[in-house]
C-alpha positions in Angstrom: -68.6 -39.2 200.4 -66.7 -36.1 199.5 -63.7 -35.0 201.7 -63.3 -31.5 203.0 -59.9 -29.9 202.9 -58.6 -27.3 205.3 -55.6 -25.5 206.6 -55.7 -26.9 210.1 -55.4 -30.6 211.2 -58.9 -31.8 212.0 -57.2 -35.1 212.9 -55.4 -33.5 215.8 -58.6 -32.0 217.0 -60.3 -35.4 216.9 -57.4 -37.0 218.7 -57.5 -34.3 221.4 -61.3 -34.8 221.8 -60.8 -38.6 222.2 -58.2 -38.0 224.9 -60.3 -35.3 226.7 -63.3 -37.6 226.8 -61.2 -40.5 228.0 -62.4 -42.8 225.1 -60.5 -45.9 224.0 -59.4 -46.0 220.4 -61.0 -49.4 220.0 -64.4 -48.1 220.9 -64.0 -44.9 218.8 -62.9 -47.0 215.8 -66.0 -49.3 216.2 -68.3 -46.3 216.4 -66.8 -44.7 213.3 -66.7 -48.1 211.6 -63.0 -48.1 210.9 -60.1 -50.2 212.1 -57.9 -48.9 214.9 -55.0 -48.3 212.5 -57.3 -46.2 210.3 -58.3 -44.2 213.3 -54.7 -43.5 214.2 -54.2 -42.5 210.5 -57.2 -40.1 210.9 -55.4 -38.4 213.8 -52.7 -37.3 211.4 -55.0 -36.1 208.6 -55.7 -32.6 207.4 -59.1 -33.7 206.2 -61.8 -36.2 207.1 -64.7 -37.6 205.0 -68.0 -35.8 205.7 -69.7 -39.1 206.8 -66.9 -39.7 209.3 -67.0 -36.1 210.5 -70.7 -36.5 211.2 -70.1 -39.6 213.3 -67.2 -37.9 215.2 -69.5 -34.9 215.8 -72.2 -37.2 217.2 -69.7 -39.1 219.3 -68.4 -35.9 221.0 -71.7 -34.1 220.9 -69.8 -31.3 219.3 -70.3 -29.7 215.8 -66.9 -30.4 214.3 -68.0 -28.6 211.1 -67.7 -25.3 212.9 -63.9 -25.6 212.5 -64.5 -25.2 208.8 -66.2 -21.8 209.0 -62.9 -19.9 208.7 -62.1 -21.8 205.5 -63.1 -20.9 202.0 -65.7 -21.3 200.5 -67.7 -21.6 203.8 -66.1 -18.4 205.1 -67.5 -16.3 202.3 -70.9 -18.1 202.5 -71.3 -17.2 206.2 -69.5 -13.9 206.4 -72.6 -11.8 205.8 -74.6 -13.8 208.4 -71.8 -13.5 210.9 -71.7 -9.7 210.5 -75.5 -9.5 211.0 -75.3 -11.7 214.1 -72.3 -9.7 215.5 -74.4 -6.5 215.1 -77.3 -8.1 216.8 -75.1 -9.3 219.6 -73.7 -5.8 220.0 -77.2 -4.3 220.2 -78.3 -6.8 222.7 -75.3 -6.2 224.9 -75.9 -2.5 224.8 -79.6 -3.1 225.8 -78.5 -5.5 228.5 -76.2 -2.8 230.0 -79.0 -0.3 229.9 -81.4 -2.6 231.6 -78.7 -3.5 234.2 -78.3 0.2 234.9 -82.0 0.6 235.4 -82.1 -2.4 237.7 -79.3 -0.9 239.8 -81.2 2.4 240.0 -84.4 0.7 241.0 -82.5 -1.3 243.7 -81.0 1.9 245.0 -84.5 3.5 245.2 -85.9 0.4 247.0 -83.0 0.6 249.5 -83.6 4.3 250.1 -87.4 3.7 250.5 -86.7 0.9 253.1 -84.4 3.4 255.0 -87.2 6.0 254.9 -89.8 3.5 256.1 -87.5 2.4 258.9 -86.8 6.0 259.9 -90.6 6.8 259.8 -91.4 3.7 261.9 -88.7 4.7 264.5 -90.1 8.2 264.6 -93.6 6.8 265.3 -92.3 4.5 268.1 -90.5 7.5 269.7 -93.7 9.6 269.4 -95.7 6.8 271.0 -93.2 6.4 273.8 -93.3 10.2 274.6 -97.1 10.3 274.6 -97.3 7.2 276.9 -95.1 8.9 279.5 
């Protein structure tokens, strides 16, 4: 399979993920279908074969290809989509703030209505007590 090249060390990221997940090198090497010494070599690499990267992604349940999005040519391929998504996120955040403001207003109205009902009930009790005397 073809290797992907990048400016950051994917091997270090993989090494850190192995450590974070408390995995043993022997088990990781078996899963990736390489020797332990090859695995240790991968830890120092700037690139990893696509088929191995797929296996590492599955092992960690993490899409390691996302690290490549800031690298050319993927960066240019996805930059338009990213702008569209960022605009959609901004619109949704604005809408969420608006809805949260409306919810706060409605909660304030409910609280005031409860106070008014309580005041009205207390007035009725006082009126009943006066008429019973």
